[in-house]
N, C-alpha and C positions, 0 to 999 in steps of 0.2 A: 933253446930258451930255458933259463934256469927258473925253477919255482922257488919262492922265498917264503920262509916262515918268519913272521914278525911277532916277537914275544910281547907279553903284557907288562913286564916288570918296569917300573918307573925309573929305576936306576939305569936302565938301558934306553930310556925314552929318546934322548937326542939322537943316538945312533939309529934307532928304529924309525924315527920320523924321516931321516935321510934315506933309508932303504925304501920306505913307503913312497916317498916322492920319486925316487928312481924308478921303481916298478911301475908306477902310474904313468910316468913320462914315456916309458918304453912299452906300454900296453901289455905288461906281463901280469898274468893272474897271480894273486898272492894268497897266502893262507895265514891267518892270524888268530890269536887267542881272544876269547871274550873273558875278561877278568872282572867279575862282578858288574857294577854299573859304571865303572871308571874306565871306559875304553876310549883312549885318546884318538883312535882312528876316526871316530865321528868327526872330530875337528879337522883332521887331515883331508878326508875325502868329501866333505860336505860340498865344496865348491869346485871339485874336479870333474872333468868330463867323464861320463860313464862309457865303458867299453860295451860293445854290442854283446859280447860273450859274458859280461859280468866282470866286476872288479876283483872278486876274490871270494874266499870262503871263511866264515867265522868258525874256527875249529872248536869242537867240544862244546857246542852251544847248550846252555842249561838254564836259560832264563825264560821268561814268559812270552806269550803271543804278541803283546804290544811292543815289547823290546825287539822282537824278531822283525816286525814290520819296519822299524827304523832302519835296520840293516838292509832289508829288501829294497826300500826306497832309495838307498844309496848304491844299489846295484850289487849287493852281496848275496851269496847263498849262505846257509848255515849247515853244519854237519853234526851228525849223531854218531856215537860210538858205543862200546859195550856197556857204559854206565847206564844206558836207558833200560837195560835188563835188570838192574839192581832194584831191590825194593826200596821205597822211600825211607829215609832215616826217620826213626820214631820221633825224634825231636823236631823234624821239619816236614810233616806230612803235606803241607801246602805246596812244597816244591815238587813233590810227586804228582799232585793234581795239576799244577801248572805245566809240567812236562807232558803229561798225557793230553791236556787240552791243546798244547802247541802241536803235538804230533797228529792229533785228530784233524785240526784245522789247516795245517800247512799244505799248500798246493804242491803237487808232485814236481814241479819245475823249480822249487825254491830250496831244495836240500840235497845233501850228499851223505854217503855212508863212509866211515873211516875206521881204521883199527886203533890208532894211537899206539901202535906197537912200539915197544913190548908191554905197554901198560893197558889197564882197563879191560882186561879180558872179560867177555860177557859170561853170564851164567849160561851154561853149566861149567865153564872153565875159569871162573873167578879165582884169582890168586895165582894162576899159572901165567906163563909168558904168553902174551897175545900174539897171534899170527894172522896174516891176511885171510885165511880160510874161515876165521871166526866171524867175519862180517855177516855170514849167513844168519847168525843168531840175532844180530841187530836188525837185519832186513825182516826176519820173522817177527820180531817184537813190533816193529812199525806196522807190518802187515796186519797183525792181530788188533792193534789199537785203532788203525784207520779202517779196518774191515775192507781192505783192498788186497787183491791177489799178490802173493809173494813175487811172481814173475813180473807183474806190472811195476812194483816198487823197484825191483832190481834193474829193469830196463830203463826206467825214468832216471834213477840216480846215476847209472852208468853214463847215460846220455848227458846229464848235467855236468859230470866231471869231464867228459870229453869236450864239451862245448867250452867250459870255463878254461881249461888248460890247453885247448887247441890240439887235442890228440885224436 
């Protein structure tokens, strides 16, 4: 079973919609980007039957709590990567507060951890090539924000990925 990444760029929209319809019809989990508030996937998946395992994962999720629940209601998980270890931009402190609120509130069965390799290396390796081993820093950051044991976060997110992608 092939896992598919569906990108957010509108100049690819027609092609991506076709891919999304194909993956849903074959009950294949998908991974897609969240691009600001203009995610066309909401329109695609709104009236489709949900898979027991979930529809897919919204890659590199960086919006707030209310937006996350729209995706959860459609059967999606969200994922976090190394950028959650970065300090908030001075020009956008509210985004940092939104991200932390989301991480504090999100149930353990609603998210996954990812590398986005070779990009978005977490602190302390920011600016270097990202590798799968670096997800430990993402798990650690989530553990600290949620005040939940590292092992519990790691076990939950591994289980979520296995369930979604049937592995």
